[in-house]
KELO-735100 format. One record per residue (C-alpha): residue in one letter; x, y, z. Coordinates in nm, 4 decimals. Layout:
# KELO-735100
FIKE   r          u          v          w
FIKE   A          X          Y          Z
...
***
This chain:
# KELO-735100
FIKE   r          u          v          w
FIKE   M    12.6375    18.9550    -1.5839
FIKE   L    12.4900    19.0089    -1.2389
FIKE   H    12.4365    19.3850    -1.2454
FIKE   T    12.1467    19.3480    -1.4908
FIKE   L    11.9580    19.1734    -1.2096
FIKE   L    11.9718    19.4820    -0.9920
FIKE   T    11.6734    19.7109    -0.9509
FIKE   K    11.6852    20.0558    -1.1126
FIKE   Q    11.7699    20.2097    -0.7771
FIKE   E    12.0449    19.9539    -0.7120
FIKE   Q    12.1886    20.0068    -1.0589
FIKE   I    12.2516    20.3721    -0.9764
FIKE   I    12.4535    20.2646    -0.6715
FIKE   F    12.6267    20.0094    -0.8938
FIKE   D    12.7200    20.2812    -1.1448
FIKE   I    12.8649    20.4923    -0.8643
FIKE   L    13.0726    20.2007    -0.7365
FIKE   V    13.2024    20.1156    -1.0832
FIKE   A    13.2914    20.4818    -1.1440
FIKE   N    13.4760    20.4657    -0.8093
FIKE   P    13.4743    20.8393    -0.7257
FIKE   I    13.7293    20.8295    -0.4445
FIKE   E    14.0029    21.0690    -0.5511
FIKE   E    13.7507    21.3343    -0.6477
FIKE   P    13.3696    21.3639    -0.6561
FIKE   I    13.1698    21.2912    -0.9703
FIKE   A    12.8836    21.5159    -1.0753
FIKE   L    12.5364    21.3635    -1.0494
FIKE   V    12.4593    21.4879    -1.4008
FIKE   F    12.7102    21.2287    -1.5255
FIKE   F    12.4918    20.9455    -1.3933
FIKE   A    12.1764    21.1290    -1.4958
FIKE   K    12.2866    21.1411    -1.8594
FIKE   N    12.3763    20.7719    -1.8605
FIKE   K    12.0357    20.6833    -1.7177
FIKE   Q    11.8497    20.9460    -1.9220
FIKE   Q    11.7075    21.0898    -1.6015
FIKE   T    11.7256    21.4226    -1.4260
FIKE   K    11.9868    21.5003    -1.1632
FIKE   E    11.7057    21.5392    -0.9080
FIKE   S    11.5775    21.1907    -0.9870
FIKE   I    11.9237    21.0386    -0.9369
FIKE   L    11.9660    21.2242    -0.6083
FIKE   R    11.6255    21.1110    -0.4839
FIKE   Q    11.6925    20.7452    -0.5665
FIKE   I    12.0318    20.7504    -0.3950
FIKE   K    11.8716    20.8947    -0.0810
FIKE   N    11.5940    20.6349    -0.0960
FIKE   W    11.8578    20.3616    -0.1094
FIKE   F    12.0282    20.5179     0.1935
FIKE   D    11.6992    20.5188     0.3860
FIKE   Q    11.6481    20.1434     0.3579
FIKE   L    11.7271    19.9836     0.6930
FIKE   L    11.9874    19.7327     0.5731
FIKE   N    12.1684    19.9981     0.3695
FIKE   Q    12.1975    20.2582     0.6444
FIKE   P    12.5344    20.1328     0.7809
FIKE   Y    12.6864    20.1985     0.4367
FIKE   R    12.5595    20.5569     0.4143
FIKE   K    12.8791    20.6807     0.5835
FIKE   F    13.0856    20.5692     0.2831
FIKE   F    12.9122    20.8217     0.0550
FIKE   Q    12.9683    21.1941     0.0596
FIKE   L    12.6571    21.3165    -0.1172
FIKE   T    12.5710    21.6767    -0.2061
FIKE   Q    12.3036    21.8308    -0.4263
FIKE   H    12.5420    21.8146    -0.7212
FIKE   S    12.7968    21.5352    -0.6694
FIKE   V    12.8847    21.2100    -0.4970
FIKE   Q    13.2137    21.0801    -0.3608
FIKE   L    13.3181    20.7577    -0.1886
FIKE   T    13.5070    20.7802     0.1390
FIKE   C    13.6026    20.4240     0.2211
FIKE   S    13.8949    20.1853     0.2337
FIKE   T    13.9657    19.9111    -0.0181
FIKE   T    13.8050    19.6452     0.1989
FIKE   Q    13.5013    19.8609     0.2730
FIKE   Y    13.4611    19.9311    -0.0982
FIKE   L    13.4507    19.5605    -0.1857
FIKE   N    13.2220    19.4820     0.1083
FIKE   L    12.9869    19.7529    -0.0174
FIKE   F    12.9898    19.5959    -0.3630
FIKE   A    12.9042    19.2562    -0.2121
FIKE   H    12.6297    19.4078     0.0033
FIKE   L    12.4627    19.5595    -0.3021
FIKE   Y    12.4169    19.2134    -0.4514
FIKE   Q    12.3359    19.0411    -0.1229
FIKE   Q    12.0213    19.2524    -0.0836
FIKE   N    11.8956    19.1792    -0.4345
FIKE   Q    11.6212    18.9185    -0.4452
FIKE   S    11.7065    18.7843    -0.7914
FIKE   C    12.0709    18.7326    -0.6901
FIKE   Q    11.9593    18.5497    -0.3772
FIKE   I    11.7498    18.3153    -0.5900
FIKE   L    12.0323    18.2591    -0.8384
FIKE   W    12.2718    18.1865    -0.5523
FIKE   A    12.0304    17.9211    -0.4213
FIKE   I    12.0049    17.7631    -0.7673
FIKE   T    12.3816    17.7418    -0.8162
FIKE   N    12.4197    17.5708    -0.4784
FIKE   T    12.2278    17.2616    -0.5793
FIKE   H    12.2173    17.0164    -0.8673
FIKE   S    11.8421    17.0187    -0.8959
FIKE   T    11.5578    17.2178    -0.7435
FIKE   T    11.2008    17.3276    -0.8087
FIKE   I    11.0045    17.6501    -0.7869
FIKE   N    10.8293    17.5268    -0.4717
FIKE   D    11.1586    17.4217    -0.3112
FIKE   L    11.3054    17.7657    -0.3731
FIKE   A    10.9910    17.9318    -0.2399
FIKE   R    11.0119    17.7344     0.0853
FIKE   K    11.3852    17.7843     0.1257
FIKE   L    11.3799    18.1591     0.0597
FIKE   H    11.0400    18.2267     0.2226
FIKE   L    10.9003    18.3711    -0.0985
FIKE   S    10.5876    18.2979    -0.2975
FIKE   P    10.6109    18.0748    -0.6086
FIKE   S    10.4846    18.3656    -0.8212
FIKE   T    10.7725    18.5854    -0.6934
FIKE   I    11.0203    18.3113    -0.7794
FIKE   K    10.8759    18.2788    -1.1294
FIKE   R    10.9009    18.6530    -1.1966
FIKE   A    11.2612    18.6567    -1.0782
FIKE   I    11.3494    18.3521    -1.2879
FIKE   R    11.2309    18.5272    -1.6049
FIKE   K    11.4609    18.8167    -1.5237
FIKE   I    11.7517    18.5824    -1.4431
FIKE   V    11.7090    18.3859    -1.7666
FIKE   T    11.7274    18.7090    -1.9693
FIKE   A    12.0416    18.8210    -1.7836
FIKE   L    12.2206    18.4884    -1.8345
FIKE   E    12.1292    18.4364    -2.1990
FIKE   P    12.4243    18.6348    -2.3457
FIKE   Y    12.6589    18.4129    -2.1442
FIKE   Q    12.5008    18.0942    -2.2828
FIKE   I    12.3666    17.9850    -1.9460
FIKE   S    12.0087    17.8665    -1.9133
FIKE   I    11.7779    17.7624    -1.6300
FIKE   S    11.5174    17.4915    -1.6570
FIKE   F    11.3181    17.3095    -1.3887
FIKE   Q    11.2015    17.0437    -1.6347
FIKE   T    11.5282    16.8484    -1.6590
FIKE   D    11.8392    16.8125    -1.4442
FIKE   P    12.0590    16.9976    -1.3768
FIKE   T    11.8621    17.3160    -1.3132
FIKE   I    12.1396    17.5432    -1.4418
FIKE   K    12.2843    17.4463    -1.7793
FIKE   G    12.5212    17.5810    -2.0410
FIKE   Y    12.8905    17.6528    -2.0876
FIKE   E    13.0470    17.4947    -1.7814
FIKE   P    13.3457    17.7322    -1.7321
FIKE   T    13.1076    18.0310    -1.7344
FIKE   I    12.8782    17.8576    -1.4848
FIKE   R    13.1752    17.7920    -1.2559
FIKE   W    13.2884    18.1536    -1.2769
FIKE   L    12.9345    18.2712    -1.2000
FIKE   T    12.9106    18.0333    -0.9030
FIKE   F    13.2509    18.1473    -0.7765
FIKE   C    13.1485    18.5142    -0.7925
FIKE   L    12.8215    18.4424    -0.6106
FIKE   S    13.0094    18.2479    -0.3447
FIKE   V    13.2447    18.5395    -0.2796
FIKE   I    12.9531    18.7856    -0.2780
FIKE   F    12.7330    18.5958    -0.0327
FIKE   D    13.0197    18.4763     0.1860
FIKE   P    13.2847    18.7496     0.1491
FIKE   P    13.6431    18.6589     0.2411
FIKE   F    13.7880    18.8140     0.5547
FIKE   N    14.0729    18.9386     0.3389
FIKE   W    13.9760    19.0282    -0.0185
FIKE   F    14.3428    19.0303    -0.1188
FIKE   C    14.4489    18.6851    -0.0036
FIKE   S    14.5183    18.4790    -0.3173
FIKE   E    14.5153    18.1519    -0.1233
FIKE   T    14.1688    18.2219     0.0162
FIKE   L    14.0276    18.3036    -0.3282
FIKE   Y    14.1897    17.9941    -0.4746
FIKE   E    14.0408    17.7744    -0.2015
FIKE   R    13.6965    17.9153    -0.2789
FIKE   F    13.7531    17.8530    -0.6499
FIKE   S    13.8474    17.4911    -0.5699
FIKE   E    13.5343    17.4494    -0.3585
FIKE   I    13.3243    17.5463    -0.6593
FIKE   Q    13.5057    17.2857    -0.8685
FIKE   Q    13.4219    17.0182    -0.6145
FIKE   L    13.0606    17.1356    -0.5982
FIKE   R    13.0228    17.1088    -0.9751
FIKE   L    13.1825    16.7654    -0.9747
FIKE   R    12.9367    16.6485    -0.7084
FIKE   C    12.6619    16.7781    -0.9380
FIKE   G    12.7993    16.5520    -1.2115
FIKE   Q    12.9499    16.8317    -1.4237
FIKE   N    13.2971    16.6962    -1.5011
FIKE   L    13.5109    16.9080    -1.7337
FIKE   N    13.7054    16.5976    -1.8353
FIKE   C    13.3890    16.4798    -2.0097
FIKE   F    13.2823    16.8250    -2.1225
FIKE   L    13.1936    16.8571    -2.4905
FIKE   S    13.0603    17.2076    -2.5435
FIKE   Q    12.8466    17.3098    -2.8356
FIKE   H    12.8698    17.6702    -2.7170
FIKE   T    13.1798    17.7644    -2.9136
FIKE   A    13.1142    18.1409    -2.8990
FIKE   C    13.2123    18.1632    -2.5327
FIKE   Q    13.5085    17.9289    -2.5455
FIKE   T    13.8350    18.0865    -2.4389
FIKE   P    14.1417    18.0001    -2.6540
FIKE   F    14.3428    17.8270    -2.3831
FIKE   S    14.6818    17.6842    -2.4733
FIKE   F    14.5856    17.3444    -2.3347
FIKE   Q    14.2840    17.1171    -2.3321
FIKE   L    14.0179    17.2327    -2.0893
FIKE   S    13.9875    16.9812    -1.8072
FIKE   E    13.9554    16.9713    -1.4291
FIKE   K    14.3324    16.9952    -1.3989
FIKE   G    14.3490    17.2697    -1.6614
FIKE   W    14.0749    17.4760    -1.4946
FIKE   N    14.2604    17.4425    -1.1646
FIKE   H    14.5763    17.5668    -1.3390
FIKE   I    14.3849    17.8669    -1.4774
FIKE   A    14.2763    17.9593    -1.1247
FIKE   R    14.6354    17.9475    -0.9996
FIKE   Q    14.7351    18.1773    -1.2862
FIKE   L    14.4485    18.4197    -1.2216
FIKE   F    14.5326    18.4559    -0.8531
FIKE   G    14.9081    18.4835    -0.9019
FIKE   L    14.9979    18.1583    -0.7273
FIKE   I    15.2407    18.0663    -1.0053
FIKE   E    15.4789    18.2799    -1.2074
FIKE   T    15.2796    18.2631    -1.5318
FIKE   I    14.9955    18.5096    -1.4797
FIKE   M    14.6733    18.4871    -1.6797
FIKE   P    14.4913    18.8227    -1.7022
FIKE   V    14.1148    18.8147    -1.6589
FIKE   T    14.0899    18.9697    -2.0051
FIKE   V    14.1675    18.6250    -2.1499
FIKE   L    13.8354    18.4927    -2.0191
FIKE   S    13.6302    18.5906    -2.3210
FIKE   F    13.2910    18.5653    -2.1505
FIKE   L    13.3942    18.8529    -1.9204
FIKE   S    13.4482    19.0831    -2.2170
FIKE   L    13.0740    19.1152    -2.2792
FIKE   D    13.0627    19.4021    -2.0295
FIKE   P    13.3630    19.6401    -2.0525
FIKE   R    13.2858    19.8044    -1.7168
FIKE   I    13.2939    19.4759    -1.5276
FIKE   L    13.6054    19.3666    -1.7121
FIKE   L    13.7760    19.6936    -1.6154
FIKE   F    13.6727    19.6449    -1.2519
FIKE   L    13.8016    19.2844    -1.2448
FIKE   T    14.1252    19.3838    -1.4191
FIKE   D    14.1868    19.6518    -1.1580
FIKE   Y    14.1022    19.4060    -0.8781
FIKE   Q    14.3384    19.1435    -1.0204
FIKE   N    14.6211    19.3972    -1.0526
FIKE   R    14.5788    19.4983    -0.6884
FIKE   L    14.5598    19.1356    -0.5813
FIKE   L    14.8855    19.0537    -0.7601
FIKE   T    15.0713    19.3499    -0.6088
FIKE   Q    14.9715    19.2698    -0.2497
FIKE   T    15.2194    19.0965    -0.0203
FIKE   P    15.1295    18.8973     0.2938
FIKE   Y    15.2652    19.1867     0.5031
FIKE   Q    15.0520    19.4393     0.3134
FIKE   N    14.7477    19.2186     0.3637
FIKE   N    14.7976    19.2157     0.7395
FIKE   V    14.8541    19.5917     0.7538
FIKE   L    14.5329    19.6490     0.5583
FIKE   L    14.3287    19.4433     0.8015
FIKE   I    14.4760    19.6122     1.1078
FIKE   A    14.4526    19.9621     0.9653
FIKE   E    14.0868    19.9141     0.8742
FIKE   D    13.9764    20.0247     1.2220
FIKE   T    14.2144    20.3161     1.2612
FIKE   K    14.2790    20.4680     0.9222
FIKE   D    14.0940    20.5286     0.5986
FIKE   L    14.2870    20.3641     0.3152
FIKE   N    14.1799    20.4966    -0.0228
FIKE   F    14.1076    20.2571    -0.3064
FIKE   R    14.3667    20.4031    -0.5414
***
């Protein structure tokens, strides 16, 4: 749901990351056709993204020619690059601020993020459009500011938390689970208790085999991160199926997470400085 908040230039980088051209380069005409642009336009926008000061450290992970692009980075670098793409996006920054509080105002956000109220308002219109298919809404008239299907809101908040405060080890199930639990506690402090949750948004409801509750949502997290024997694939979370590309990315990430061992995790972190580990 978040990639629709990216600028046109950022979406090209997003498309490259999702395509994950590590084993072999991908022709720029492939992205040009998808965007209905010329190859030269795609090349120019990629270079413009490289030239931005905060993006320059990530330029080394791209092998760019006049005709193709290839990623040359490790698994950890790849995920850090993904997080960086969202971190630099103004709309995502605003959404992250909204999900971190029960209630806020346009002026509060403007002061906190050092932006003008008119900039906040423009971004909010874009955010509202992006969240609508997921039955999440934003309103500053009544509390809470972010409203809708609570499990989807929690997943969104979890993803934003990982993006803006990336884990030291992307493949540590315990770390991801702790972050997931933190989001649960945050939502409870905001008064959003799943035990009292009566959703009218039936379209997004996932057919769980048990009643959705705080305990049940905690159990789902343990299944997602492989902390118990019964694994729940991310494909079961129906609200993720709205974008096949993101679902494919998360499925691949979950599979890699579940096949990592503590020893492999440590090797990955040590090898990061000495060896390029392909994301294969």
